[in-house]
PDB file of the backbone (N, CA, C, O) and the ligand in Angstrom, with CONECT records:
HET     ZN  A 101       1
ATOM      1  N   MET A   1       5.369  61.620 -23.992  1.00  0.00           N
ATOM      2  CA  MET A   1       5.562  60.161 -23.890  1.00  0.00           C
ATOM      3  C   MET A   1       4.211  59.457 -23.969  1.00  0.00           C
ATOM      4  O   MET A   1       3.230  59.892 -23.366  1.00  0.00           O
ATOM      5  N   SER A   2       4.183  58.414 -24.690  1.00  0.00           N
ATOM      6  CA  SER A   2       2.931  57.702 -24.871  1.00  0.00           C
ATOM      7  C   SER A   2       2.755  56.645 -23.786  1.00  0.00           C
ATOM      8  O   SER A   2       3.705  55.963 -23.402  1.00  0.00           O
ATOM      9  N   ASP A   3       1.546  56.527 -23.309  1.00  0.00           N
ATOM     10  CA  ASP A   3       1.296  55.467 -22.336  1.00  0.00           C
ATOM     11  C   ASP A   3       0.753  54.224 -23.020  1.00  0.00           C
ATOM     12  O   ASP A   3       0.325  53.269 -22.371  1.00  0.00           O
ATOM     13  N   ARG A   4       0.781  54.260 -24.350  1.00  0.00           N
ATOM     14  CA  ARG A   4       0.250  53.104 -25.083  1.00  0.00           C
ATOM     15  C   ARG A   4       1.301  52.032 -25.279  1.00  0.00           C
ATOM     16  O   ARG A   4       0.996  50.913 -25.692  1.00  0.00           O
ATOM     17  N   THR A   5       2.527  52.380 -24.984  1.00  0.00           N
ATOM     18  CA  THR A   5       3.576  51.400 -25.232  1.00  0.00           C
ATOM     19  C   THR A   5       3.944  50.665 -23.946  1.00  0.00           C
ATOM     20  O   THR A   5       3.572  51.073 -22.846  1.00  0.00           O
ATOM     21  N   ARG A   6       4.659  49.609 -24.110  1.00  0.00           N
ATOM     22  CA  ARG A   6       5.183  48.853 -22.972  1.00  0.00           C
ATOM     23  C   ARG A   6       6.460  48.186 -23.416  1.00  0.00           C
ATOM     24  O   ARG A   6       6.717  48.045 -24.612  1.00  0.00           O
ATOM     25  N   PRO A   7       7.267  47.771 -22.446  1.00  0.00           N
ATOM     26  CA  PRO A   7       8.551  47.195 -22.861  1.00  0.00           C
ATOM     27  C   PRO A   7       8.417  45.820 -23.498  1.00  0.00           C
ATOM     28  O   PRO A   7       7.556  45.021 -23.130  1.00  0.00           O
ATOM     29  N   CYS A   8       9.282  45.571 -24.451  1.00  0.00           N
ATOM     30  CA  CYS A   8       9.357  44.251 -25.075  1.00  0.00           C
ATOM     31  C   CYS A   8       9.784  43.231 -24.030  1.00  0.00           C
ATOM     32  O   CYS A   8      10.668  43.492 -23.214  1.00  0.00           O
ATOM     33  N   GLU A   9       9.151  42.078 -24.065  1.00  0.00           N
ATOM     34  CA  GLU A   9       9.445  41.037 -23.095  1.00  0.00           C
ATOM     35  C   GLU A   9      10.863  40.496 -23.254  1.00  0.00           C
ATOM     36  O   GLU A   9      11.432  39.942 -22.313  1.00  0.00           O
ATOM     37  N   VAL A  10      11.423  40.657 -24.434  1.00  0.00           N
ATOM     38  CA  VAL A  10      12.752  40.113 -24.691  1.00  0.00           C
ATOM     39  C   VAL A  10      13.843  41.134 -24.379  1.00  0.00           C
ATOM     40  O   VAL A  10      14.747  40.853 -23.593  1.00  0.00           O
ATOM     41  N   CYS A  11      13.765  42.318 -24.989  1.00  0.00           N
ATOM     42  CA  CYS A  11      14.878  43.267 -24.888  1.00  0.00           C
ATOM     43  C   CYS A  11      14.576  44.448 -23.979  1.00  0.00           C
ATOM     44  O   CYS A  11      15.490  45.190 -23.618  1.00  0.00           O
ATOM     45  N   GLY A  12      13.307  44.642 -23.598  1.00  0.00           N
ATOM     46  CA  GLY A  12      12.981  45.747 -22.719  1.00  0.00           C
ATOM     47  C   GLY A  12      12.835  47.087 -23.414  1.00  0.00           C
ATOM     48  O   GLY A  12      12.555  48.094 -22.763  1.00  0.00           O
ATOM     49  N   GLU A  13      13.021  47.114 -24.732  1.00  0.00           N
ATOM     50  CA  GLU A  13      12.809  48.343 -25.484  1.00  0.00           C
ATOM     51  C   GLU A  13      11.308  48.593 -25.614  1.00  0.00           C
ATOM     52  O   GLU A  13      10.518  47.651 -25.687  1.00  0.00           O
ATOM     53  N   PRO A  14      10.917  49.881 -25.643  1.00  0.00           N
ATOM     54  CA  PRO A  14       9.488  50.166 -25.812  1.00  0.00           C
ATOM     55  C   PRO A  14       8.972  49.638 -27.147  1.00  0.00           C
ATOM     56  O   PRO A  14       9.635  49.772 -28.175  1.00  0.00           O
ATOM     57  N   ILE A  15       7.812  49.052 -27.122  1.00  0.00           N
ATOM     58  CA  ILE A  15       7.194  48.535 -28.341  1.00  0.00           C
ATOM     59  C   ILE A  15       6.576  49.703 -29.098  1.00  0.00           C
ATOM     60  O   ILE A  15       5.975  50.593 -28.494  1.00  0.00           O
ATOM     61  N   ASP A  16       6.722  49.699 -30.400  1.00  0.00           N
ATOM     62  CA  ASP A  16       6.128  50.709 -31.268  1.00  0.00           C
ATOM     63  C   ASP A  16       4.615  50.812 -31.005  1.00  0.00           C
ATOM     64  O   ASP A  16       3.890  49.836 -31.198  1.00  0.00           O
ATOM     65  N   PRO A  17       4.135  51.991 -30.566  1.00  0.00           N
ATOM     66  CA  PRO A  17       2.702  52.128 -30.260  1.00  0.00           C
ATOM     67  C   PRO A  17       1.798  51.750 -31.432  1.00  0.00           C
ATOM     68  O   PRO A  17       0.679  51.280 -31.228  1.00  0.00           O
ATOM     69  N   GLU A  18       2.275  51.953 -32.645  1.00  0.00           N
ATOM     70  CA  GLU A  18       1.465  51.574 -33.807  1.00  0.00           C
ATOM     71  C   GLU A  18       1.270  50.070 -33.872  1.00  0.00           C
ATOM     72  O   GLU A  18       0.238  49.572 -34.321  1.00  0.00           O
ATOM     73  N   ARG A  19       2.288  49.364 -33.412  1.00  0.00           N
ATOM     74  CA  ARG A  19       2.201  47.909 -33.369  1.00  0.00           C
ATOM     75  C   ARG A  19       1.159  47.479 -32.337  1.00  0.00           C
ATOM     76  O   ARG A  19       0.405  46.534 -32.565  1.00  0.00           O
ATOM     77  N   ILE A  20       1.123  48.175 -31.205  1.00  0.00           N
ATOM     78  CA  ILE A  20       0.158  47.850 -30.151  1.00  0.00           C
ATOM     79  C   ILE A  20      -1.260  48.165 -30.613  1.00  0.00           C
ATOM     80  O   ILE A  20      -2.210  47.467 -30.258  1.00  0.00           O
ATOM     81  N   ASP A  21      -1.393  49.240 -31.420  1.00  0.00           N
ATOM     82  CA  ASP A  21      -2.713  49.541 -31.991  1.00  0.00           C
ATOM     83  C   ASP A  21      -3.228  48.368 -32.805  1.00  0.00           C
ATOM     84  O   ASP A  21      -4.405  48.014 -32.741  1.00  0.00           O
ATOM     85  N   VAL A  22      -2.318  47.770 -33.576  1.00  0.00           N
ATOM     86  CA  VAL A  22      -2.713  46.686 -34.473  1.00  0.00           C
ATOM     87  C   VAL A  22      -2.895  45.383 -33.700  1.00  0.00           C
ATOM     88  O   VAL A  22      -3.802  44.600 -33.982  1.00  0.00           O
ATOM     89  N   LEU A  23      -2.036  45.169 -32.741  1.00  0.00           N
ATOM     90  CA  LEU A  23      -2.008  43.892 -32.030  1.00  0.00           C
ATOM     91  C   LEU A  23      -1.902  44.174 -30.528  1.00  0.00           C
ATOM     92  O   LEU A  23      -0.824  44.078 -29.942  1.00  0.00           O
ATOM     93  N   PRO A  24      -3.040  44.523 -29.916  1.00  0.00           N
ATOM     94  CA  PRO A  24      -3.008  44.984 -28.519  1.00  0.00           C
ATOM     95  C   PRO A  24      -2.406  43.974 -27.544  1.00  0.00           C
ATOM     96  O   PRO A  24      -1.917  44.349 -26.478  1.00  0.00           O
ATOM     97  N   GLU A  25      -2.442  42.702 -27.911  1.00  0.00           N
ATOM     98  CA  GLU A  25      -1.944  41.701 -26.953  1.00  0.00           C
ATOM     99  C   GLU A  25      -0.444  41.464 -27.043  1.00  0.00           C
ATOM    100  O   GLU A  25       0.118  40.699 -26.260  1.00  0.00           O
ATOM    101  N   THR A  26       0.198  42.117 -27.992  1.00  0.00           N
ATOM    102  CA  THR A  26       1.613  41.808 -28.190  1.00  0.00           C
ATOM    103  C   THR A  26       2.466  42.242 -27.004  1.00  0.00           C
ATOM    104  O   THR A  26       2.176  43.235 -26.338  1.00  0.00           O
ATOM    105  N   ARG A  27       3.499  41.490 -26.762  1.00  0.00           N
ATOM    106  CA  ARG A  27       4.470  41.889 -25.736  1.00  0.00           C
ATOM    107  C   ARG A  27       5.872  41.899 -26.313  1.00  0.00           C
ATOM    108  O   ARG A  27       6.859  41.914 -25.577  1.00  0.00           O
ATOM    109  N   LEU A  28       5.953  41.891 -27.641  1.00  0.00           N
ATOM    110  CA  LEU A  28       7.257  41.875 -28.292  1.00  0.00           C
ATOM    111  C   LEU A  28       7.398  43.081 -29.208  1.00  0.00           C
ATOM    112  O   LEU A  28       6.425  43.518 -29.824  1.00  0.00           O
ATOM    113  N   CYS A  29       8.603  43.613 -29.297  1.00  0.00           N
ATOM    114  CA  CYS A  29       8.857  44.680 -30.243  1.00  0.00           C
ATOM    115  C   CYS A  29       8.874  44.085 -31.655  1.00  0.00           C
ATOM    116  O   CYS A  29       8.889  42.867 -31.836  1.00  0.00           O
ATOM    117  N   THR A  30       8.870  44.973 -32.640  1.00  0.00           N
ATOM    118  CA  THR A  30       8.789  44.522 -34.028  1.00  0.00           C
ATOM    119  C   THR A  30       9.906  43.535 -34.348  1.00  0.00           C
ATOM    120  O   THR A  30       9.679  42.514 -34.997  1.00  0.00           O
ATOM    121  N   GLU A  31      11.104  43.849 -33.889  1.00  0.00           N
ATOM    122  CA  GLU A  31      12.258  43.012 -34.185  1.00  0.00           C
ATOM    123  C   GLU A  31      12.087  41.609 -33.590  1.00  0.00           C
ATOM    124  O   GLU A  31      12.323  40.608 -34.267  1.00  0.00           O
ATOM    125  N   HIS A  32      11.684  41.550 -32.345  1.00  0.00           N
ATOM    126  CA  HIS A  32      11.586  40.231 -31.711  1.00  0.00           C
ATOM    127  C   HIS A  32      10.340  39.470 -32.131  1.00  0.00           C
ATOM    128  O   HIS A  32      10.308  38.241 -32.076  1.00  0.00           O
ATOM    129  N   ALA A  33       9.313  40.203 -32.553  1.00  0.00           N
ATOM    130  CA  ALA A  33       8.158  39.519 -33.137  1.00  0.00           C
ATOM    131  C   ALA A  33       8.586  38.795 -34.409  1.00  0.00           C
ATOM    132  O   ALA A  33       8.105  37.704 -34.716  1.00  0.00           O
ATOM    133  N   LYS A  34       9.510  39.432 -35.147  1.00  0.00           N
ATOM    134  CA  LYS A  34      10.026  38.795 -36.360  1.00  0.00           C
ATOM    135  C   LYS A  34      10.857  37.573 -35.996  1.00  0.00           C
ATOM    136  O   LYS A  34      10.749  36.517 -36.618  1.00  0.00           O
ATOM    137  N   GLN A  35      11.689  37.743 -34.972  1.00  0.00           N
ATOM    138  CA  GLN A  35      12.596  36.645 -34.610  1.00  0.00           C
ATOM    139  C   GLN A  35      11.865  35.454 -34.004  1.00  0.00           C
ATOM    140  O   GLN A  35      12.298  34.313 -34.167  1.00  0.00           O
ATOM    141  N   VAL A  36      10.761  35.709 -33.307  1.00  0.00           N
ATOM    142  CA  VAL A  36      10.061  34.594 -32.668  1.00  0.00           C
ATOM    143  C   VAL A  36       9.336  33.733 -33.712  1.00  0.00           C
ATOM    144  O   VAL A  36       8.854  32.643 -33.402  1.00  0.00           O
ATOM    145  N   ALA A  37       9.266  34.230 -34.939  1.00  0.00           N
ATOM    146  CA  ALA A  37       8.621  33.457 -36.007  1.00  0.00           C
ATOM    147  C   ALA A  37       9.283  32.090 -36.169  1.00  0.00           C
ATOM    148  O   ALA A  37       8.623  31.120 -36.541  1.00  0.00           O
ATOM    149  N   ARG A  38      10.577  32.011 -35.892  1.00  0.00           N
ATOM    150  CA  ARG A  38      11.267  30.720 -36.056  1.00  0.00           C
ATOM    151  C   ARG A  38      10.839  29.717 -34.987  1.00  0.00           C
ATOM    152  O   ARG A  38      11.088  28.520 -35.126  1.00  0.00           O
ATOM    153  N   TYR A  39      10.204  30.193 -33.935  1.00  0.00           N
ATOM    154  CA  TYR A  39       9.687  29.287 -32.909  1.00  0.00           C
ATOM    155  C   TYR A  39       8.165  29.150 -33.002  1.00  0.00           C
ATOM    156  O   TYR A  39       7.508  28.643 -32.093  1.00  0.00           O
ATOM    157  N   GLY A  40       7.641  29.612 -34.110  1.00  0.00           N
ATOM    158  CA  GLY A  40       6.204  29.429 -34.328  1.00  0.00           C
ATOM    159  C   GLY A  40       5.394  30.699 -34.208  1.00  0.00           C
ATOM    160  O   GLY A  40       4.174  30.668 -34.372  1.00  0.00           O
ATOM    161  N   GLY A  41       6.049  31.830 -33.923  1.00  0.00           N
ATOM    162  CA  GLY A  41       5.325  33.090 -33.825  1.00  0.00           C
ATOM    163  C   GLY A  41       4.934  33.414 -32.394  1.00  0.00           C
ATOM    164  O   GLY A  41       4.967  32.555 -31.513  1.00  0.00           O
ATOM    165  N   GLU A  42       4.564  34.671 -32.179  1.00  0.00           N
ATOM    166  CA  GLU A  42       4.215  35.075 -30.819  1.00  0.00           C
ATOM    167  C   GLU A  42       2.907  34.437 -30.365  1.00  0.00           C
ATOM    168  O   GLU A  42       2.730  34.140 -29.183  1.00  0.00           O
ATOM    169  N   PHE A  43       2.002  34.232 -31.299  1.00  0.00           N
ATOM    170  CA  PHE A  43       0.709  33.670 -30.939  1.00  0.00           C
ATOM    171  C   PHE A  43       0.452  32.374 -31.695  1.00  0.00           C
ATOM    172  O   PHE A  43       0.830  32.230 -32.858  1.00  0.00           O
ATOM    173  N   LEU A  44      -0.185  31.455 -31.029  1.00  0.00           N
ATOM    174  CA  LEU A  44      -0.606  30.228 -31.675  1.00  0.00           C
ATOM    175  C   LEU A  44      -2.105  30.321 -31.880  1.00  0.00           C
ATOM    176  O   LEU A  44      -2.862  30.603 -30.950  1.00  0.00           O
ATOM    177  N   LEU A  45      -2.516  30.080 -33.104  1.00  0.00           N
ATOM    178  CA  LEU A  45      -3.939  30.150 -33.404  1.00  0.00           C
ATOM    179  C   LEU A  45      -4.537  28.753 -33.396  1.00  0.00           C
ATOM    180  O   LEU A  45      -4.014  27.832 -34.023  1.00  0.00           O
ATOM    181  N   THR A  46      -5.617  28.616 -32.691  1.00  0.00           N
ATOM    182  CA  THR A  46      -6.307  27.338 -32.660  1.00  0.00           C
ATOM    183  C   THR A  46      -7.743  27.546 -33.112  1.00  0.00           C
ATOM    184  O   THR A  46      -8.495  28.314 -32.511  1.00  0.00           O
ATOM    185  N   ALA A  47      -8.104  26.859 -34.163  1.00  0.00           N
ATOM    186  CA  ALA A  47      -9.481  26.956 -34.642  1.00  0.00           C
ATOM    187  C   ALA A  47     -10.270  25.766 -34.128  1.00  0.00           C
ATOM    188  O   ALA A  47      -9.873  24.616 -34.313  1.00  0.00           O
ATOM    189  N   THR A  48     -11.350  26.043 -33.504  1.00  0.00           N
ATOM    190  CA  THR A  48     -12.202  24.975 -32.986  1.00  0.00           C
ATOM    191  C   THR A  48     -13.560  25.076 -33.660  1.00  0.00           C
ATOM    192  O   THR A  48     -14.204  26.125 -33.654  1.00  0.00           O
ATOM    193  N   GLN A  49     -13.967  23.983 -34.228  1.00  0.00           N
ATOM    194  CA  GLN A  49     -15.257  24.005 -34.901  1.00  0.00           C
ATOM    195  C   GLN A  49     -16.268  23.260 -34.052  1.00  0.00           C
ATOM    196  O   GLN A  49     -16.057  22.103 -33.688  1.00  0.00           O
ATOM    197  N   SER A  50     -17.336  23.911 -33.747  1.00  0.00           N
ATOM    198  CA  SER A  50     -18.350  23.223 -32.962  1.00  0.00           C
ATOM    199  C   SER A  50     -19.104  22.280 -33.877  1.00  0.00           C
ATOM    200  O   SER A  50     -19.486  22.650 -34.987  1.00  0.00           O
ATOM    201  N   SER A  51     -19.312  21.086 -33.418  1.00  0.00           N
ATOM    202  CA  SER A  51     -19.958  20.083 -34.243  1.00  0.00           C
ATOM    203  C   SER A  51     -21.456  20.076 -33.982  1.00  0.00           C
ATOM    204  O   SER A  51     -21.908  19.863 -32.857  1.00  0.00           O
ATOM    205  N   LEU A  52     -22.208  20.314 -35.040  1.00  0.00           N
ATOM    206  CA  LEU A  52     -23.653  20.319 -34.884  1.00  0.00           C
ATOM    207  C   LEU A  52     -24.287  19.094 -35.545  1.00  0.00           C
ATOM    208  O   LEU A  52     -25.488  18.853 -35.422  1.00  0.00           O
ATOM    209  N   GLY A  53     -23.436  18.317 -36.260  1.00  0.00           N
ATOM    210  CA  GLY A  53     -23.980  17.164 -36.970  1.00  0.00           C
ATOM    211  C   GLY A  53     -24.453  16.072 -36.021  1.00  0.00           C
ATOM    212  O   GLY A  53     -23.874  15.865 -34.955  1.00  0.00           O
ATOM    213  N   LYS A  54     -25.481  15.399 -36.412  1.00  0.00           N
ATOM    214  CA  LYS A  54     -25.965  14.291 -35.577  1.00  0.00           C
ATOM    215  C   LYS A  54     -25.084  13.068 -35.801  1.00  0.00           C
ATOM    216  O   LYS A  54     -24.525  12.896 -36.885  1.00  0.00           O
ATOM    217  N   ASP A  55     -24.960  12.241 -34.811  1.00  0.00           N
ATOM    218  CA  ASP A  55     -24.193  11.013 -34.948  1.00  0.00           C
ATOM    219  C   ASP A  55     -24.765  10.178 -36.072  1.00  0.00           C
ATOM    220  O   ASP A  55     -25.978   9.997 -36.172  1.00  0.00           O
ATOM    221  N   GLY A  56     -23.879   9.665 -36.922  1.00  0.00           N
ATOM    222  CA  GLY A  56     -24.341   8.788 -37.991  1.00  0.00           C
ATOM    223  C   GLY A  56     -24.829   9.530 -39.212  1.00  0.00           C
ATOM    224  O   GLY A  56     -25.117   8.911 -40.236  1.00  0.00           O
ATOM    225  N   SER A  57     -24.926  10.805 -39.129  1.00  0.00           N
ATOM    226  CA  SER A  57     -25.391  11.568 -40.276  1.00  0.00           C
ATOM    227  C   SER A  57     -24.235  11.853 -41.215  1.00  0.00           C
ATOM    228  O   SER A  57     -23.152  12.240 -40.776  1.00  0.00           O
ATOM    229  N   LEU A  58     -24.462  11.662 -42.512  1.00  0.00           N
ATOM    230  CA  LEU A  58     -23.409  11.957 -43.479  1.00  0.00           C
ATOM    231  C   LEU A  58     -23.393  13.435 -43.846  1.00  0.00           C
ATOM    232  O   LEU A  58     -22.422  13.966 -44.385  1.00  0.00           O
ATOM    233  N   LYS A  59     -24.469  14.043 -43.540  1.00  0.00           N
ATOM    234  CA  LYS A  59     -24.552  15.460 -43.865  1.00  0.00           C
ATOM    235  C   LYS A  59     -23.699  16.249 -42.878  1.00  0.00           C
ATOM    236  O   LYS A  59     -23.842  16.157 -41.659  1.00  0.00           O
ATOM    237  N   LYS A  60     -22.832  17.005 -43.460  1.00  0.00           N
ATOM    238  CA  LYS A  60     -21.997  17.792 -42.565  1.00  0.00           C
ATOM    239  C   LYS A  60     -22.692  19.110 -42.272  1.00  0.00           C
ATOM    240  O   LYS A  60     -23.232  19.789 -43.145  1.00  0.00           O
ATOM    241  N   ASN A  61     -22.645  19.412 -41.032  1.00  0.00           N
ATOM    242  CA  ASN A  61     -23.307  20.621 -40.586  1.00  0.00           C
ATOM    243  C   ASN A  61     -22.255  21.501 -39.920  1.00  0.00           C
ATOM    244  O   ASN A  61     -21.803  21.248 -38.804  1.00  0.00           O
ATOM    245  N   TYR A  62     -21.899  22.520 -40.642  1.00  0.00           N
ATOM    246  CA  TYR A  62     -20.806  23.321 -40.108  1.00  0.00           C
ATOM    247  C   TYR A  62     -21.311  24.354 -39.117  1.00  0.00           C
ATOM    248  O   TYR A  62     -22.165  25.188 -39.417  1.00  0.00           O
ATOM    249  N   GLY A  63     -20.766  24.261 -37.970  1.00  0.00           N
ATOM    250  CA  GLY A  63     -21.155  25.208 -36.929  1.00  0.00           C
ATOM    251  C   GLY A  63     -20.188  26.380 -36.882  1.00  0.00           C
ATOM    252  O   GLY A  63     -19.458  26.653 -37.835  1.00  0.00           O
ATOM    253  N   ASP A  64     -20.206  27.028 -35.801  1.00  0.00           N
ATOM    254  CA  ASP A  64     -19.324  28.171 -35.643  1.00  0.00           C
ATOM    255  C   ASP A  64     -17.884  27.721 -35.515  1.00  0.00           C
ATOM    256  O   ASP A  64     -17.580  26.707 -34.887  1.00  0.00           O
ATOM    257  N   VAL A  65     -17.016  28.491 -36.118  1.00  0.00           N
ATOM    258  CA  VAL A  65     -15.598  28.249 -35.920  1.00  0.00           C
ATOM    259  C   VAL A  65     -15.080  29.349 -35.013  1.00  0.00           C
ATOM    260  O   VAL A  65     -15.149  30.535 -35.336  1.00  0.00           O
ATOM    261  N   SER A  66     -14.574  28.936 -33.897  1.00  0.00           N
ATOM    262  CA  SER A  66     -14.001  29.951 -33.023  1.00  0.00           C
ATOM    263  C   SER A  66     -12.498  29.823 -33.048  1.00  0.00           C
ATOM    264  O   SER A  66     -11.944  28.734 -32.901  1.00  0.00           O
ATOM    265  N   VAL A  67     -11.858  30.936 -33.235  1.00  0.00           N
ATOM    266  CA  VAL A  67     -10.405  30.946 -33.277  1.00  0.00           C
ATOM    267  C   VAL A  67      -9.911  31.540 -31.967  1.00  0.00           C
ATOM    268  O   VAL A  67     -10.254  32.665 -31.605  1.00  0.00           O
ATOM    269  N   SER A  68      -9.115  30.776 -31.282  1.00  0.00           N
ATOM    270  CA  SER A  68      -8.547  31.333 -30.063  1.00  0.00           C
ATOM    271  C   SER A  68      -7.075  31.605 -30.280  1.00  0.00           C
ATOM    272  O   SER A  68      -6.359  30.819 -30.900  1.00  0.00           O
ATOM    273  N   ARG A  69      -6.650  32.716 -29.763  1.00  0.00           N
ATOM    274  CA  ARG A  69      -5.261  33.121 -29.912  1.00  0.00           C
ATOM    275  C   ARG A  69      -4.585  32.931 -28.566  1.00  0.00           C
ATOM    276  O   ARG A  69      -4.960  33.523 -27.554  1.00  0.00           O
ATOM    277  N   LYS A  70      -3.580  32.086 -28.602  1.00  0.00           N
ATOM    278  CA  LYS A  70      -2.913  31.725 -27.366  1.00  0.00           C
ATOM    279  C   LYS A  70      -1.477  32.202 -27.469  1.00  0.00           C
ATOM    280  O   LYS A  70      -0.851  32.062 -28.520  1.00  0.00           O
ATOM    281  N   ARG A  71      -0.961  32.751 -26.420  1.00  0.00           N
ATOM    282  CA  ARG A  71       0.427  33.201 -26.452  1.00  0.00           C
ATOM    283  C   ARG A  71       1.352  32.004 -26.546  1.00  0.00           C
ATOM    284  O   ARG A  71       1.170  31.001 -25.857  1.00  0.00           O
ATOM    285  N   ASN A  72       2.342  32.127 -27.407  1.00  0.00           N
ATOM    286  CA  ASN A  72       3.327  31.071 -27.573  1.00  0.00           C
ATOM    287  C   ASN A  72       4.417  31.283 -26.519  1.00  0.00           C
ATOM    288  O   ASN A  72       5.524  31.724 -26.828  1.00  0.00           O
ATOM    289  N   THR A  73       4.078  30.957 -25.267  1.00  0.00           N
ATOM    290  CA  THR A  73       5.002  31.255 -24.175  1.00  0.00           C
ATOM    291  C   THR A  73       6.303  30.476 -24.310  1.00  0.00           C
ATOM    292  O   THR A  73       7.374  30.982 -23.977  1.00  0.00           O
ATOM    293  N   GLU A  74       6.207  29.251 -24.798  1.00  0.00           N
ATOM    294  CA  GLU A  74       7.402  28.434 -24.998  1.00  0.00           C
ATOM    295  C   GLU A  74       8.335  29.082 -26.020  1.00  0.00           C
ATOM    296  O   GLU A  74       9.542  29.182 -25.798  1.00  0.00           O
ATOM    297  N   GLY A  75       7.759  29.523 -27.144  1.00  0.00           N
ATOM    298  CA  GLY A  75       8.558  30.161 -28.181  1.00  0.00           C
ATOM    299  C   GLY A  75       9.191  31.453 -27.701  1.00  0.00           C
ATOM    300  O   GLY A  75      10.350  31.735 -28.005  1.00  0.00           O
ATOM    301  N   VAL A  76       8.432  32.236 -26.953  1.00  0.00           N
ATOM    302  CA  VAL A  76       8.960  33.511 -26.446  1.00  0.00           C
ATOM    303  C   VAL A  76      10.093  33.236 -25.451  1.00  0.00           C
ATOM    304  O   VAL A  76      11.096  33.948 -25.420  1.00  0.00           O
ATOM    305  N   ARG A  77       9.914  32.195 -24.644  1.00  0.00           N
ATOM    306  CA  ARG A  77      10.955  31.852 -23.671  1.00  0.00           C
ATOM    307  C   ARG A  77      12.260  31.471 -24.375  1.00  0.00           C
ATOM    308  O   ARG A  77      13.353  31.846 -23.949  1.00  0.00           O
ATOM    309  N   ARG A  78      12.111  30.717 -25.461  1.00  0.00           N
ATOM    310  CA  ARG A  78      13.311  30.308 -26.187  1.00  0.00           C
ATOM    311  C   ARG A  78      14.007  31.515 -26.816  1.00  0.00           C
ATOM    312  O   ARG A  78      15.235  31.582 -26.871  1.00  0.00           O
ATOM    313  N   LEU A  79      13.205  32.456 -27.283  1.00  0.00           N
ATOM    314  CA  LEU A  79      13.785  33.660 -27.856  1.00  0.00           C
ATOM    315  C   LEU A  79      14.520  34.468 -26.789  1.00  0.00           C
ATOM    316  O   LEU A  79      15.588  35.020 -27.052  1.00  0.00           O
ATOM    317  N   ILE A  80      13.946  34.537 -25.579  1.00  0.00           N
ATOM    318  CA  ILE A  80      14.602  35.240 -24.479  1.00  0.00           C
ATOM    319  C   ILE A  80      15.930  34.548 -24.146  1.00  0.00           C
ATOM    320  O   ILE A  80      16.929  35.217 -23.882  1.00  0.00           O
ATOM    321  N   ASP A  81      15.941  33.225 -24.158  1.00  0.00           N
ATOM    322  CA  ASP A  81      17.181  32.476 -23.941  1.00  0.00           C
ATOM    323  C   ASP A  81      18.223  32.860 -24.983  1.00  0.00           C
ATOM    324  O   ASP A  81      19.378  33.134 -24.655  1.00  0.00           O
ATOM    325  N   ASP A  82      17.796  32.876 -26.253  1.00  0.00           N
ATOM    326  CA  ASP A  82      18.701  33.262 -27.337  1.00  0.00           C
ATOM    327  C   ASP A  82      19.267  34.652 -27.100  1.00  0.00           C
ATOM    328  O   ASP A  82      20.461  34.897 -27.270  1.00  0.00           O
ATOM    329  N   TYR A  83      18.373  35.560 -26.700  1.00  0.00           N
ATOM    330  CA  TYR A  83      18.759  36.948 -26.503  1.00  0.00           C
ATOM    331  C   TYR A  83      19.780  37.051 -25.375  1.00  0.00           C
ATOM    332  O   TYR A  83      20.781  37.756 -25.506  1.00  0.00           O
ATOM    333  N   ASP A  84      19.532  36.351 -24.269  1.00  0.00           N
ATOM    334  CA  ASP A  84      20.464  36.383 -23.142  1.00  0.00           C
ATOM    335  C   ASP A  84      21.821  35.812 -23.531  1.00  0.00           C
ATOM    336  O   ASP A  84      22.862  36.349 -23.153  1.00  0.00           O
ATOM    337  N   ARG A  85      21.801  34.714 -24.290  1.00  0.00           N
ATOM    338  CA  ARG A  85      23.053  34.119 -24.744  1.00  0.00           C
ATOM    339  C   ARG A  85      23.823  35.095 -25.614  1.00  0.00           C
ATOM    340  O   ARG A  85      25.041  35.229 -25.496  1.00  0.00           O
ATOM    341  N   GLY A  86      23.086  35.783 -26.502  1.00  0.00           N
ATOM    342  CA  GLY A  86      23.705  36.736 -27.403  1.00  0.00           C
ATOM    343  C   GLY A  86      24.384  37.869 -26.664  1.00  0.00           C
ATOM    344  O   GLY A  86      25.446  38.339 -27.070  1.00  0.00           O
ATOM    345  N   ARG A  87      23.766  38.309 -25.572  1.00  0.00           N
ATOM    346  CA  ARG A  87      24.341  39.413 -24.816  1.00  0.00           C
ATOM    347  C   ARG A  87      25.595  39.007 -24.073  1.00  0.00           C
ATOM    348  O   ARG A  87      26.513  39.805 -23.877  1.00  0.00           O
ATOM    349  N   LYS A  88      25.615  37.739 -23.660  1.00  0.00           N
ATOM    350  CA  LYS A  88      26.796  37.262 -22.952  1.00  0.00           C
ATOM    351  C   LYS A  88      27.938  36.994 -23.909  1.00  0.00           C
ATOM    352  O   LYS A  88      29.087  36.826 -23.498  1.00  0.00           O
ATOM    353  N   GLY A  89      27.613  36.957 -25.178  1.00  0.00           N
ATOM    354  CA  GLY A  89      28.647  36.738 -26.189  1.00  0.00           C
ATOM    355  C   GLY A  89      28.863  35.289 -26.365  1.00  0.00           C
ATOM    356  O   GLY A  89      29.697  34.883 -27.174  1.00  0.00           O
TER     357      GLY A  89
HETATM  358 ZN    ZN A 101      12.546  43.313 -28.391  1.00  0.00          ZN2+
END
């Protein structure tokens, strides 16, 4: 048994360890990662660009772009709701 897997937040099935290798932060199995796409995906990406340009300068000075990956907790919650409804019939 692999200790690299963990249960899917939606269905409780073990997540494919290969998926965890690729996306260590995931908490969804392959199936539910696909389904959460309709709510925007498991993760929301936010790119923030640091501004280095001086005020009033027309010259654009591109600084670092940092991308933060935030869990789409709202989307995952809605998927869990869908899943629970589905089980109740
Ligand atoms: Zn699942």
